[in-house]
LUMBAFI-413520 format. One record per residue: x, y, z of N, C-alpha, C in turn; residue in three letters. Coordinates in steps of 0.05 Angstrom, whole numbers, padded with zeros to 5 digits, always signed. Layout:
// LUMBAFI-413520
XYZXYZXYZALA;...
END
This chain:
// LUMBAFI-413520
+00017-00024+00000+00000+00000+00000+00018+00025+00000MET;+00013+00043-00019+00031+00066-00021+00026+00086+00001THR;+00047+00103+00006+00045+00124+00027+00022+00143+00021HIS;+00020+00151-00005-00001+00170-00013-00029+00158-00007HIS;-00031+00132-00012-00057+00120-00007-00064+00119+00022TYR;-00043+00114+00039-00048+00113+00068-00058+00140+00078LYS;-00046+00161+00067-00054+00189+00074-00083+00193+00064VAL;-00088+00184+00039-00115+00188+00028-00136+00173+00044GLY;-00129+00148+00053-00148+00132+00069-00153+00146+00096MET;-00132+00157+00108-00136+00171+00133-00155+00195+00130LEU;-00150+00210+00108-00168+00233+00102-00197+00224+00097PHE;-00200+00202+00082-00227+00191+00077-00240+00183+00103PHE;-00225+00169+00121-00236+00160+00146-00245+00183+00163LEU;-00229+00204+00165-00236+00228+00180-00261+00241+00169LEU;-00262+00243+00142-00285+00255+00129-00310+00239+00135THR;-00308+00213+00132-00330+00195+00138-00340+00199+00167PHE;-00322+00199+00186-00330+00202+00214-00343+00229+00219LEU;-00334+00250+00206-00346+00276+00210-00374+00276+00198VAL;-00378+00266+00174-00404+00266+00161-00423+00247+00176ILE;-00414+00222+00181-00431+00202+00194-00437+00210+00223TYR;-00416+00221+00236-00421+00231+00263-00440+00255+00264GLY;-00438+00272+00244-00457+00295+00242-00486+00286+00238GLY;-00489+00265+00222-00516+00253+00217-00527+00243+00244MET;-00511+00230+00260-00520+00220+00286-00526+00243+00305HIS;-00510+00264+00304-00516+00287+00321-00543+00299+00314TRP;-00549+00300+00288-00575+00310+00278-00598+00293+00289TYR;-00594+00266+00288-00615+00248+00298-00618+00251+00329ILE;-00596+00254+00343-00596+00258+00371-00613+00283+00379PHE;-00608+00305+00364-00623+00329+00369-00653+00325+00364ILE;-00660+00311+00342-00688+00306+00335-00702+00290+00357LYS;-00688+00269+00367-00700+00253+00388-00703+00270+00414ILE;-00683+00285+00421-00683+00301+00445-00706+00322+00444LYS;-00710+00334+00421-00731+00354+00418-00759+00342+00419ASN;-00761+00317+00411-00788+00305+00409-00795+00289+00434ALA;-00775+00278+00448-00781+00261+00471-00766+00271+00495ILE;-00780+00278+00517-00766+00286+00542-00749+00264+00553PRO;-00723+00268+00555-00705+00248+00566-00691+00258+00591LEU;-00689+00241+00610-00673+00247+00634-00644+00246+00626ALA;-00627+00256+00644-00598+00256+00638-00587+00228+00632SER;-00597+00208+00647-00588+00181+00642-00597+00171+00614ARG;-00621+00178+00606-00631+00171+00580-00614+00183+00558GLY;-00607+00209+00561-00590+00222+00541-00563+00210+00539LYS;-00552+00201+00563-00526+00189+00563-00526+00162+00548LEU;-00547+00146+00553-00550+00120+00540-00553+00124+00510VAL;-00569+00143+00502-00574+00149+00474-00548+00158+00460LEU;-00533+00175+00474-00507+00185+00463-00487+00163+00460ALA;-00487+00144+00480-00468+00122+00478-00475+00103+00455LEU;-00501+00098+00451-00510+00082+00428-00502+00095+00402PHE;-00506+00121+00400-00499+00135+00375-00469+00134+00370MET;-00453+00136+00391-00424+00135+00388-00415+00108+00378LEU;-00427+00086+00389-00420+00059+00380-00428+00056+00350ILE;-00451+00066+00342-00460+00063+00315-00442+00079+00295MET;-00432+00102+00304-00414+00117+00287-00389+00101+00280VAL;-00379+00087+00300-00354+00072+00297-00359+00043+00289PHE;-00384+00035+00285-00391+00007+00279-00376-00004+00255ALA;-00374+00011+00232-00360-00001+00209-00331-00008+00216PRO;-00318+00009+00232-00290+00003+00240-00289-00020+00259ILE;-00307-00021+00278-00308-00043+00297-00313-00070+00283ILE;-00330-00070+00263-00336-00094+00247-00311-00105+00234ILE;-00295-00088+00221-00271-00097+00208-00251-00108+00228ARG;-00248-00094+00251-00230-00104+00272-00237-00131+00282ILE;-00263-00135+00287-00273-00161+00297-00269-00183+00276LEU;-00274-00176+00251-00271-00195+00229-00242-00204+00226GLU;-00224-00185+00225-00196-00191+00222-00185-00207+00246LYS;-00196-00202+00269-00187-00217+00293-00199-00245+00294ALA;-00218-00251+00276-00229-00278+00275-00254-00282+00292GLY;-00265-00260+00303-00289-00263+00319-00314-00261+00301TYR;-00318-00283+00286-00338-00282+00265-00366-00277+00275GLU;-00374-00290+00297-00402-00287+00307-00407-00258+00315PHE;-00388-00246+00331-00391-00219+00340-00390-00199+00316MET;-00373-00205+00297-00371-00188+00273-00397-00188+00257ALA;-00409-00212+00254-00434-00215+00239-00457-00201+00254ARG;-00458-00205+00280-00479-00192+00296-00476-00162+00294LEU;-00452-00152+00296-00447-00123+00295-00454-00113+00267MET;-00448-00129+00246-00453-00120+00219-00483-00117+00214ALA;-00499-00137+00222-00528-00135+00219-00539-00111+00234TYR;-00529-00107+00259-00539-00085+00276-00531-00058+00264THR;-00505-00056+00260-00494-00030+00251-00503-00021+00224GLY;-00503-00040+00205-00511-00032+00177-00541-00029+00174TYR;-00557-00045+00189-00586-00040+00189-00592-00012+00200THR;-00578-00006+00222-00581+00021+00233-00573+00043+00213TRP;-00552+00038+00198-00543+00057+00178-00566+00064+00158THR;-00579+00043+00149-00601+00047+00130-00624+00062+00143GLY;-00631+00054+00168-00652+00067+00182-00646+00097+00187LEU;-00621+00102+00196-00613+00129+00202-00613+00147+00176ALA;-00603+00136+00154-00603+00151+00129-00631+00158+00121PHE;-00650+00139+00122-00677+00145+00114-00690+00165+00133LEU;-00685+00162+00159-00696+00181+00179-00687+00210+00172PHE;-00661+00213+00168-00650+00239+00162-00661+00250+00136VAL;-00664+00233+00116-00675+00242+00090-00703+00254+00092SER;-00720+00241+00109-00747+00250+00112-00747+00275+00131VAL;-00732+00274+00153-00733+00296+00172-00722+00322+00159ALA;-00702+00320+00142-00691+00344+00129-00712+00357+00111ILE;-00730+00342+00099-00751+00354+00083-00769+00371+00100LEU;-00775+00362+00124-00791+00378+00143-00776+00403+00151PHE;-00750+00400+00157-00735+00424+00165-00733+00444+00143ASP;-00731+00435+00118-00731+00454+00095-00758+00468+00094VAL;-00780+00453+00099-00807+00465+00098-00809+00487+00120SER;-00797+00482+00143-00798+00501+00165-00783+00527+00157ARG;-00761+00524+00142-00747+00548+00133-00764+00564+00113VAL;-00777+00550+00094-00794+00563+00075-00817+00578+00088PHE;-00829+00565+00109-00851+00577+00123-00842+00603+00138ILE;-00818+00602+00150-00807+00626+00163-00803+00648+00143ARG;-00791+00641+00120-00786+00661+00099-00812+00673+00089VAL;-00832+00655+00085-00858+00664+00075-00871+00683+00095ALA;-00867+00677+00121-00878+00694+00142-00866+00721+00142GLY;-00839+00722+00138-00825+00748+00137-00834+00765+00113LEU;-00838+00751+00090-00847+00765+00066-00875+00776+00070ILE;-00892+00759+00082-00920+00767+00086-00924+00786+00109ALA;-00904+00788+00126-00906+00806+00149-00925+00796+00170GLY;-00927+00770+00173-00945+00758+00193-00934+00731+00202ARG;-00942+00723+00226-00933+00698+00237-00948+00674+00223GLN;-00933+00654+00215-00945+00630+00203-00939+00606+00220LEU;-00936+00610+00246-00928+00589+00264-00948+00565+00263ALA;-00973+00571+00257-00993+00549+00256-00987+00529+00234PHE;-00971+00537+00214-00964+00518+00193-00939+00502+00199LEU;-00925+00510+00220-00900+00497+00227-00904+00468+00236MET;-00891+00448+00224-00893+00421+00235-00878+00419+00262PRO;-00890+00407+00281-00878+00406+00308-00855+00385+00308SER;-00838+00387+00329-00816+00368+00331-00826+00340+00335HIS;-00848+00337+00349-00860+00310+00353-00870+00299+00327VAL;-00883+00316+00310-00893+00307+00284-00869+00299+00266LEU;-00849+00315+00265-00825+00309+00248-00813+00282+00256ILE;-00809+00279+00282-00797+00254+00292-00814+00230+00286PHE;-00840+00233+00290-00859+00211+00286-00861+00202+00257SER;-00865+00222+00240-00867+00216+00211-00841+00205+00200VAL;-00819+00217+00207-00793+00207+00197-00787+00179+00207ALA;-00794+00173+00232-00789+00146+00243-00806+00125+00229SER;-00832+00132+00225-00850+00113+00212-00842+00108+00183VAL;-00836+00130+00169-00827+00127+00141-00802+00110+00139CYS;-00782+00116+00156-00757+00101+00155-00762+00072+00161ALA;-00778+00066+00181-00783+00038+00188-00798+00023+00166ALA;-00818+00036+00153-00833+00023+00131-00815+00018+00107VAL;-00799+00038+00100-00781+00035+00076-00760+00014+00082ILE;-00750+00014+00106-00730-00006+00114-00741-00034+00111LEU;-00766-00038+00119-00779-00065+00117-00783-00072+00088SER;-00793-00053+00072-00796-00058+00043-00769-00064+00030ILE;-00749-00049+00037-00723-00052+00026-00710-00078+00032GLY;-00715-00088+00056-00704-00114+00064-00714-00136+00045TYR;-00741-00136+00040-00752-00157+00023-00745-00152-00006PHE;-00742-00127-00014-00734-00121-00042-00706-00131-00047GLU;-00688-00131-00027-00661-00140-00031-00660-00170-00035ALA;-00680-00185-00027-00681-00214-00031-00693-00221-00058GLN;-00707-00202-00070-00721-00208-00095-00704-00201-00119ASN;-00688-00220-00128-00669-00215-00150-00684-00216-00176ILE;-00682-00195-00192-00694-00193-00218-00675-00205-00239ARG;-00687-00213-00261-00672-00221-00285-00675-00200-00306THR;-00654-00187-00313-00654-00167-00335-00642-00179-00360GLU;-00653-00172-00383-00644-00184-00408-00639-00163-00429ARG;-00616-00165-00442-00611-00148-00466-00602-00166-00489ILE;-00609-00157-00513-00602-00172-00537-00586-00154-00555VAL;-00562-00163-00564-00546-00148-00582-00542-00165-00608LEU;-00548-00153-00631-00543-00167-00656-00516-00159-00668THR;-00503-00178-00680-00476-00173-00691-00469-00193-00712THR;-00451-00186-00728-00440-00206-00748-00414-00218-00738SER;-00407-00211-00713-00380-00219-00703-00380-00246-00689LYS;-00402-00259-00686-00401-00286-00676-00409-00305-00698ILE;-00400-00329-00698-00405-00347-00721-00434-00353-00725PRO;-00443-00353-00750-00471-00359-00756-00478-00387-00747ALA;-00458-00404-00746-00464-00432-00738-00472-00434-00709SER;-00462-00415-00693-00470-00414-00665-00497-00400-00661ILE;-00500-00378-00675-00525-00363-00676-00530-00346-00652GLY;-00527-00357-00628-00533-00342-00603-00514-00350-00581ARG;-00502-00330-00568-00484-00335-00546-00496-00321-00521LEU;-00500-00337-00500-00513-00326-00475-00492-00321-00454THR;-00490-00297-00445-00472-00288-00424-00489-00280-00400ILE;-00483-00290-00376-00496-00281-00352-00477-00266-00335VAL;-00486-00242-00326-00469-00225-00309-00480-00224-00281GLN;-00462-00228-00261-00468-00221-00234-00448-00199-00226ILE;-00455-00182-00208-00438-00160-00200-00444-00151-00172SER;-00423-00143-00157-00428-00132-00131-00444-00150-00113ASP;-00435-00176-00112-00448-00195-00095-00442-00189-00065VAL;-00417-00181-00060-00408-00173-00033-00411-00197-00013HIS;-00400-00220-00021-00400-00242-00003-00384-00235+00022LEU;-00396-00239+00045-00383-00231+00070-00400-00238+00094GLY;-00401-00220+00112-00415-00224+00137-00446-00225+00134LEU;-00456-00209+00115-00485-00207+00111-00494-00224+00088ILE;-00481-00222+00065-00489-00238+00042-00473-00264+00044VAL;-00487-00286+00051-00473-00311+00055-00485-00334+00039GLY;-00485-00358+00051-00492-00382+00036-00521-00381+00026GLU;-00540-00373+00043-00568-00373+00034-00573-00355+00010ARG;-00562-00331+00012-00566-00312-00010-00551-00321-00035ARG;-00527-00333-00032-00512-00342-00055-00527-00365-00068LEU;-00540-00382-00053-00555-00405-00064-00577-00394-00082ALA;-00591-00373-00074-00612-00361-00090-00601-00349-00116GLY;-00578-00336-00114-00566-00323-00137-00557-00344-00157ILE;-00543-00365-00148-00532-00385-00166-00554-00403-00177LEU;-00575-00407-00162-00598-00422-00172-00611-00408-00196GLY;-00613-00381-00194-00624-00365-00216-00605-00366-00240LYS;-00579-00364-00235-00559-00366-00257-00560-00393-00271VAL;-00562-00414-00255-00563-00441-00267-00587-00445-00285ALA;-00610-00434-00277-00634-00436-00294-00632-00421-00320ARG;-00614-00401-00321-00610-00386-00346-00592-00400-00365LEU;-00578-00421-00356-00561-00438-00373-00542-00422-00390ASN;-00524-00407-00377-00506-00389-00392-00484-00405-00407PRO;-00475-00393-00429-00450-00403-00442-00426-00393-00428ASP;-00428-00368-00417-00406-00355-00403-00418-00341-00378ILE;-00404-00343-00355-00412-00329-00331-00390-00309-00325LEU;-00398-00284-00320-00378-00263-00313-00386-00250-00286VAL;-00366-00242-00271-00369-00226-00247-00354-00200-00251SER;-00368-00178-00249-00355-00152-00255-00348-00137-00229THR;-00336-00152-00210-00323-00140-00187-00340-00140-00162GLY;-00326-00137-00139-00338-00137-00112-00353-00163-00107ASP;-00341-00185-00117-00352-00211-00110-00347-00218-00081LEU;-00324-00210-00071-00316-00215-00043-00314-00190-00027ILE;-00325-00191-00002-00324-00167+00015-00318-00175+00044ASP;-00301-00195+00047-00295-00202+00075-00275-00225+00076GLY;-00264-00230+00099-00245-00252+00103-00261-00278+00108GLN;-00275-00288+00088-00294-00310+00092-00287-00334+00076ILE;-00266-00334+00060-00262-00356+00041-00250-00381+00053CYS;-00249-00383+00079-00243-00409+00091-00269-00425+00092ASP;-00291-00414+00084-00316-00428+00083-00318-00442+00056ILE;-00311-00468+00056-00309-00483+00031-00336-00486+00017ASP;-00358-00484+00032-00384-00489+00021-00390-00468-00001ARG;-00383-00443+00003-00388-00423-00017-00373-00429-00043LEU;-00348-00438-00041-00332-00445-00064-00344-00469-00079ILE;-00354-00489-00063-00367-00512-00076-00392-00504-00091GLU;-00407-00485-00081-00431-00476-00095-00424-00464-00122MET;-00403-00448-00123-00394-00436-00148-00385-00458-00167PHE;-00370-00477-00156-00359-00498-00173-00380-00517-00185ASN;-00404-00516-00175-00426-00532-00186-00435-00520-00213ALA;-00427-00495-00219-00434-00482-00244-00410-00484-00263LEU;-00414-00496-00286-00392-00499-00305-00402-00492-00333ASN;-00404-00466-00340-00412-00459-00367-00392-00469-00387PRO;-00401-00476-00411-00383-00489-00430-00358-00472-00438PRO;-00361-00445-00438-00338-00429-00446-00325-00415-00422TYR;-00333-00422-00398-00319-00413-00375-00332-00391-00358GLY;-00318-00384-00336-00326-00364-00317-00303-00344-00315LYS;-00309-00318-00316-00289-00297-00316-00296-00276-00296PHE;-00276-00264-00284-00281-00243-00263-00259-00222-00265ALA;-00267-00198-00255-00248-00176-00252-00250-00166-00223VAL;-00230-00152-00215-00230-00141-00187-00248-00116-00186THR;-00260-00113-00163-00273-00088-00156-00258-00075-00133GLY;-00266-00053-00123-00252-00040-00101-00253-00056-00076ASN;-00274-00071-00071-00276-00086-00046-00258-00110-00044HIS;-00250-00121-00067-00230-00142-00065-00204-00132-00052GLU;-00197-00107-00057-00173-00095-00045-00178-00089-00016PHE;-00202-00079-00009-00208-00072+00018-00209-00097+00036TYR;-00219-00119+00024-00222-00144+00040-00196-00158+00044ALA;-00177-00153+00026-00151-00167+00027-00148-00181+00000GLY;-00132-00169-00018-00131-00178-00045-00122-00207-00048LEU;-00102-00216-00034-00092-00243-00037-00114-00264-00031SER;-00127-00260-00008-00149-00279-00001-00172-00278-00020ASP;-00179-00253-00029-00202-00250-00047-00196-00264-00074ALA;-00172-00260-00084-00164-00273-00110-00164-00303-00107LEU;-00153-00313-00084-00151-00341-00079-00179-00354-00079ASN;-00198-00340-00065-00225-00350-00063-00239-00350-00090CYS;-00235-00329-00106-00247-00327-00132-00236-00348-00151THR;-00210-00353-00150-00198-00373-00167-00208-00401-00159GLU;-00209-00407-00133-00219-00433-00124-00248-00437-00132LYS;-00263-00415-00136-00290-00417-00145-00293-00422-00175SER;-00271-00425-00189-00271-00432-00217-00270-00409-00236GLY;-00265-00385-00226-00264-00362-00244-00235-00357-00254PHE;-00233-00350-00279-00208-00339-00290-00209-00309-00285THR;-00189-00299-00270-00189-00271-00262-00172-00256-00283ILE;-00184-00236-00295-00171-00220-00316-00162-00194-00304LEU;-00136-00191-00300-00124-00167-00288-00108-00152-00309ARG;-00121-00134-00323-00109-00120-00346-00098-00140-00366ASN;-00115-00159-00373-00108-00179-00392-00134-00190-00404GLU;-00131-00207-00424-00155-00218-00437-00150-00246-00447GLY;-00171-00257-00458-00169-00283-00470-00186-00283-00495ILE;-00176-00296-00516-00190-00298-00541-00198-00327-00545SER;-00224-00331-00547-00234-00358-00553-00237-00359-00584ILE;-00219-00373-00597-00217-00371-00627-00244-00376-00640PRO;-00251-00358-00658-00275-00361-00674-00300-00354-00658GLY;-00298-00343-00634-00322-00338-00618-00322-00310-00606LEU;-00304-00304-00587-00306-00279-00572-00279-00273-00559ILE;-00274-00247-00555-00252-00237-00539-00263-00228-00512ASN;-00251-00235-00490-00260-00225-00464-00236-00212-00451ILE;-00239-00186-00446-00217-00170-00434-00226-00159-00407VAL;-00209-00160-00388-00216-00149-00361-00194-00130-00351GLY;-00203-00109-00338-00185-00090-00326-00189-00088-00296VAL;-00168-00082-00282-00169-00079-00253-00185-00054-00246ASP;-00197-00054-00222-00209-00030-00212-00187-00009-00206ASP;-00192+00017-00210-00171+00037-00205-00159+00036-00177PRO;-00173+00023-00158-00162+00021-00131-00135+00006-00131THR;-00131-00011-00151-00106-00026-00153-00082-00008-00153ALA;-00084+00015-00165-00061+00034-00167-00053+00044-00139ARG;-00071+00044-00121-00065+00053-00094-00052+00031-00076ARG;-00058+00006-00083-00048-00016-00067-00023-00029-00079TYR;-00019-00027-00105+00003-00041-00118+00018-00022-00136GLU;+00043-00029-00141+00060-00013-00159+00063-00026-00186ASN;+00041-00040-00194+00042-00053-00220+00038-00033-00243ARG;+00053-00037-00264+00050-00020-00288+00025-00029-00303ARG;+00007-00011-00309-00018-00018-00322-00017-00010-00351GLN;-00025-00028-00369-00026-00022-00397-00051-00005-00402THR;-00048+00017-00417-00071+00033-00424-00093+00016-00436PRO;-00118+00022-00429-00140+00005-00437-00142+00002-00467GLU;-00139+00023-00482-00140+00021-00511-00119+00002-00522ARG;-00094+00005-00512-00072-00013-00521-00078-00042-00515ASP;-00090-00046-00492-00098-00074-00484-00118-00085-00503LEU;-00139-00069-00510-00160-00079-00527-00150-00084-00556LEU;-00131-00068-00564-00121-00070-00592-00106-00097-00597ARG;-00100-00111-00576-00085-00136-00579-00103-00158-00590ARG;-00129-00155-00589-00147-00177-00596-00161-00172-00622TYR;-00166-00193-00637-00177-00190-00665-00204-00176-00665PRO;-00205-00154-00681-00230-00138-00682-00252-00152-00697ARG;-00245-00173-00712-00267-00187-00727-00283-00204-00707GLU;-00273-00208-00683-00289-00223-00663-00302-00202-00643GLN;-00324-00211-00632-00338-00194-00613-00321-00191-00588PHE;-00317-00166-00579-00300-00161-00556-00316-00152-00532THR;-00315-00167-00511-00328-00161-00486-00308-00150-00466LEU;-00314-00126-00455-00296-00113-00436-00309-00114-00408LEU;-00295-00126-00389-00305-00127-00362-00290-00106-00345LEU;-00306-00088-00333-00295-00065-00320-00313-00058-00297LYS;-00303-00057-00272-00320-00054-00249-00336-00028-00249HIS;-00321-00006-00252-00335+00020-00250-00347+00028-00277GLN;-00371+00040-00277-00386+00046-00301-00376+00072-00314PRO;-00350+00071-00322-00337+00094-00335-00327+00085-00362VAL;-00335+00098-00383-00326+00090-00410-00302+00108-00418VAL;-00280+00096-00425-00257+00111-00435-00261+00119-00464ASN;-00263+00145-00470-00268+00153-00498-00248+00142-00518PRO;-00222+00138-00509-00202+00127-00527-00207+00098-00534ASP;-00224+00084-00519-00229+00056-00523-00253+00051-00542SER;-00268+00072-00548-00292+00068-00565-00284+00057-00592LEU;-00299+00037-00601-00293+00024-00626-00275+00000-00622GLY;-00262-00003-00599-00245-00025-00594-00258-00047-00577PHE;-00282-00041-00566-00298-00061-00553-00326-00059-00563PHE;-00340-00081-00562-00368-00081-00570-00387-00078-00547ASP;-00380-00089-00524-00397-00087-00500-00380-00085-00476LEU;-00384-00065-00459-00372-00063-00433-00392-00070-00412GLN;-00385-00088-00395-00403-00095-00372-00391-00084-00346LEU;-00407-00069-00331-00397-00057-00306-00418-00059-00284SER;-00411-00050-00261-00429-00050-00238-00422-00027-00220GLY;-00416-00033-00195-00405-00014-00175-00425+00006-00163HIS;-00442+00018-00180-00459+00040-00170-00483+00031-00155ALA;-00492+00006-00158-00515-00006-00144-00541+00010-00150HIS;-00540+00028-00170-00562+00047-00174-00569+00062-00148LYS;-00548+00066-00132-00552+00080-00107-00561+00062-00084GLY;-00572+00039-00090-00582+00019-00071-00606+00028-00055GLN;-00605+00052-00044-00627+00062-00028-00634+00090-00037ILE;-00658+00093-00049-00667+00120-00056-00673+00135-00030PHE;-00665+00160-00027-00655+00179-00047-00625+00180-00051PRO;-00610+00161-00040-00581+00161-00044-00574+00159-00074PHE;-00593+00147-00089-00590+00145-00118-00583+00172-00130THR;-00595+00194-00120-00591+00221-00132-00562+00230-00128LEU;-00550+00223-00105-00522+00230-00100-00503+00214-00117LEU;-00509+00188-00120-00491+00170-00136-00491+00179-00165VAL;-00515+00188-00175-00517+00196-00203-00499+00220-00209ARG;-00493+00237-00189-00475+00259-00193-00447+00249-00199LEU;-00439+00226-00188-00412+00215-00192-00411+00198-00217ARG;-00433+00182-00222-00434+00164-00244-00459+00169-00260TYR;-00457+00185-00282-00481+00191-00298-00494+00165-00310PRO;-00478+00145-00316-00488+00120-00326-00491+00101-00303HIS;-00514+00103-00290-00517+00090-00263-00528+00062-00265ILE;-00544+00056-00285-00556+00029-00288-00569+00027-00316ALA;-00567+00003-00328-00581-00001-00353-00563-00001-00377GLY;-00575+00000-00400-00561-00003-00426-00557+00024-00439HIS;-00532+00030-00447-00525+00055-00460-00510+00049-00486TYR;-00515+00065-00506-00502+00062-00532-00484+00086-00537ILE;-00459+00080-00545-00439+00101-00549-00431+00101-00579PHE;-00417+00122-00588-00407+00122-00615-00390+00098-00622PRO;-00387+00093-00648-00371+00071-00659-00382+00044-00650LYS;-00408+00043-00646-00422+00018-00640-00411+00004-00615ASN;-00403+00020-00595-00395+00009-00569-00418+00011-00550SER;-00424-00010-00535-00447-00011-00517-00436-00013-00488HIS;-00452-00003-00469-00446-00005-00441-00471-00016-00427LEU;-00467-00036-00410-00489-00044-00393-00479-00043-00364TYR;-00495-00029-00347-00488-00026-00319-00508-00041-00302VAL;-00498-00060-00287-00516-00076-00269-00522-00060-00244SER;-00546-00064-00233-00553-00052-00208-00540-00067-00185ARG;-00527-00089-00191-00514-00106-00170-00532-00129-00162GLY;-00520-00150-00152-00534-00174-00146-00538-00178-00116THR;-00520-00167-00100-00522-00168-00071-00527-00141-00059GLY;-00518-00137-00035-00520-00111-00021-00494-00105-00008THR;-00488-00079-00005-00465-00070+00011-00476-00052+00034TRP;-00465-00057+00058-00474-00041+00080-00502-00050+00089GLY;-00522-00032+00089-00549-00039+00097-00560-00063+00081PRO;-00571-00083+00094-00581-00107+00079-00608-00101+00067PRO;-00609-00080+00051-00635-00071+00039-00630-00057+00013MET;-00651-00056-00003-00651-00040-00028-00678-00027-00030ARG;-00678-00002-00040-00704+00012-00044-00703+00026-00070PHE;-00721+00018-00088-00723+00029-00115-00697+00024-00131MET;-00683+00002-00124-00659-00006-00138-00656-00036-00134ALA;-00674-00053-00144-00674-00081-00138-00649-00095-00149PRO;-00641-00117-00136-00617-00131-00146-00623-00146-00172PRO;-00602-00152-00187-00607-00165-00213-00586-00186-00220GLU;-00594-00205-00236-00576-00222-00251-00583-00215-00280VAL;-00562-00210-00296-00566-00199-00323-00559-00221-00344THR;-00577-00223-00363-00573-00241-00386-00567-00225-00410VAL;-00544-00229-00423-00537-00215-00447-00537-00236-00470ILE;-00554-00232-00489-00555-00251-00512-00541-00237-00535GLU;-00519-00249-00544-00505-00239-00568-00515-00256-00591ILE;-00530-00244-00610-00543-00259-00631-00531-00252-00658VAL;-00525-00272-00674-00516-00267-00701-00539-00254-00717HIS;-00533-00234-00733-00554-00218-00746-00572-00235-00763GLU;-00562-00256-00775-00578-00274-00792-00598-00289-00774CYS;-00588-00299-00751-00606-00314-00733-00627-00295-00722ALA;-00620-00270-00717-00639-00250-00707-00662-00246-00727HIS;-00655-00244-00753-00676-00240-00773-00695-00263-00776ARG;-00684-00287-00770-00702-00310-00771-00721-00311-00748GLN;
END
């Protein structure tokens, strides 16, 4: 890990604690204004808030120390609280904004409009109920994996094959929360789709859990005829790259780290590392365009890339880029913030020179074990020869 990255991580951690701590201070004030608490009650509430602020750090420490039960318990508690707190703040802020508008309107009108002001009790009650209801809906939505399907026609696959089926999983985040039961549901859906190729576009692993042989066995039960391929996401590096790669390889995936494979007469599959690699390793990376140019253009070229960012220099050198990472925000209204960073947040996009991008909403969850207005997906990409498509 480079010195600059260590400094950057420290800055990120401090920023996170300030923002997340500020959110908890806001919730503390809302509770205090709505519910009369004795000094002891305030102290207990403040202690709970403090533990929740540091919960993500505590979880990692417990996990690395091998206290799996405590880490899992803390993960469910801390990350469920994160979702609840975010939703509470999102609703409560709308009320606070309305209070500001009412005050301004009163000043402009030259009269008191206090009767329109939502009370502290009303704000707390409505925000709490809304957060709890959305959290419940989001928990069940996270279990309901959708199947998304896109069809691309091309002359670049053999007419004799006619149709090539690729299934994409992304952002599974196997770890303390997404475990054997969830993986069984995901892989059961994948198996029913009968893919020719299975790809994982990063963040498959999100914890030190690959001593659990059962998860590896579940992956190894799937053997598409042309193979399984994976690229790194940022969480493979956070979880511990060596263990994450070892787990992924034991699960039967060929990991493409700034390299590719050409299946003669069928398809090129090229994979690039997540940019996080540059902060952890001093490996020289081949420019993406130069990497893509190594493979025959007469064959369909599939580019696996974790983050949904298209390199303009690469247009025309790949036919389809598959990405994930953004989760479509995972929990609305966080979607609105993520869209500011990643304009191509989910779905199918067409770029010049007949290059396509598909961004998965993700198959698992990260952090809060919930999704709201961003359901998880397994994606089926059908590459169809143009003659077969006309038939």
